[in-house]
Legacy VTK file of the C-alpha trace (Angstrom):
# vtk DataFile Version 3.0
C-alpha trace
ASCII
DATASET POLYDATA
POINTS 111 float
92.899 93.709 81.382
92.750 97.375 81.439
94.626 97.277 84.804
97.343 95.107 83.358
97.665 97.412 80.154
97.986 100.421 82.418
100.453 98.824 84.681
102.566 97.674 81.660
102.597 100.955 79.970
103.554 102.810 83.335
106.478 100.347 83.966
107.632 100.805 80.347
107.401 104.602 80.374
109.343 104.631 83.712
112.111 102.146 82.441
112.854 104.164 79.170
112.546 107.569 81.031
115.134 106.782 83.798
118.845 106.413 83.608
120.156 102.759 83.855
121.661 101.454 87.175
125.409 101.884 87.174
127.528 98.727 86.631
129.169 98.938 90.121
125.574 98.508 91.566
124.800 95.669 89.276
128.282 93.996 90.099
127.634 94.342 93.851
124.177 92.822 93.402
125.632 89.990 91.475
128.289 89.173 93.685
126.167 89.116 96.646
123.105 87.165 95.126
125.157 84.966 92.614
122.335 84.431 90.128
122.787 81.288 87.844
122.619 81.453 84.163
124.096 83.388 81.307
121.637 86.500 81.446
124.170 88.614 83.278
127.133 88.086 80.927
126.654 91.474 79.193
126.166 93.406 82.326
128.725 92.315 84.887
131.937 90.351 85.176
130.399 86.753 85.918
132.284 83.984 87.540
131.745 80.207 87.147
129.234 78.701 89.408
130.527 77.004 92.416
130.823 72.975 91.955
128.378 72.526 95.022
125.549 74.873 93.566
122.393 73.199 92.387
119.874 74.636 90.055
117.253 72.020 91.453
117.946 73.442 95.013
117.768 76.865 93.860
114.192 76.412 92.395
113.309 74.606 95.628
114.449 77.520 97.547
112.469 79.886 95.222
109.306 77.724 95.533
109.501 77.559 99.445
110.119 81.061 99.688
106.965 81.948 97.710
104.945 79.498 100.011
106.368 81.299 103.043
105.415 84.591 101.945
101.889 83.813 100.537
100.962 81.306 103.484
101.961 83.993 106.039
100.018 86.635 104.200
96.960 84.427 103.789
97.246 83.185 107.451
97.470 86.665 108.881
94.486 87.524 106.714
92.564 84.672 107.944
93.208 85.364 111.513
92.318 89.197 111.134
88.901 88.216 109.622
88.292 85.679 112.463
88.795 82.459 110.766
91.127 80.704 113.076
91.425 77.350 111.711
92.551 78.242 108.064
94.727 81.040 109.628
96.709 78.530 111.790
96.892 76.065 109.047
98.395 78.649 106.783
100.741 80.025 109.428
101.811 76.321 110.238
102.400 75.886 106.476
104.496 79.021 106.346
106.608 77.893 109.240
107.275 74.458 107.580
108.171 76.042 104.400
110.457 78.581 106.177
112.153 75.584 108.117
112.602 73.811 104.663
114.028 76.934 103.056
116.528 77.368 105.626
117.726 73.892 105.493
117.984 74.134 101.688
119.804 77.346 101.415
123.351 75.849 102.085
122.884 73.904 98.852
122.736 77.101 96.870
125.661 78.686 98.546
124.030 80.567 101.415
125.081 79.656 104.872
LINES 1 112
111 0 1 2 3 4 5 6 7 8 9 10 11 12 13 14 15 16 17 18 19 20 21 22 23 24 25 26 27 28 29 30 31 32 33 34 35 36 37 38 39 40 41 42 43 44 45 46 47 48 49 50 51 52 53 54 55 56 57 58 59 60 61 62 63 64 65 66 67 68 69 70 71 72 73 74 75 76 77 78 79 80 81 82 83 84 85 86 87 88 89 90 91 92 93 94 95 96 97 98 99 100 101 102 103 104 105 106 107 108 109 110
């Protein structure tokens, strides 16, 4: 809990001590990533969602991306510590999740 408190205080201190990002950078990020939802309305010029964009597919891509990262990390760690079977299982899971991620990306507007 102490680590969480120190980290939180550090993040808040840096956030309030630095200048905000300029709107041009935020607009460029928004145009490239195209995040869904109303949270960007006050910061950038938003545009309506594409008719083919799917919130469900976006959450699926988010989940699969997390699985790819963590399975690859754990798989690499297992292999480095000599545990071949769990390492291979994790890396196969990472590969399967990456395959699913790249198949689902067109449903959220990325091709």
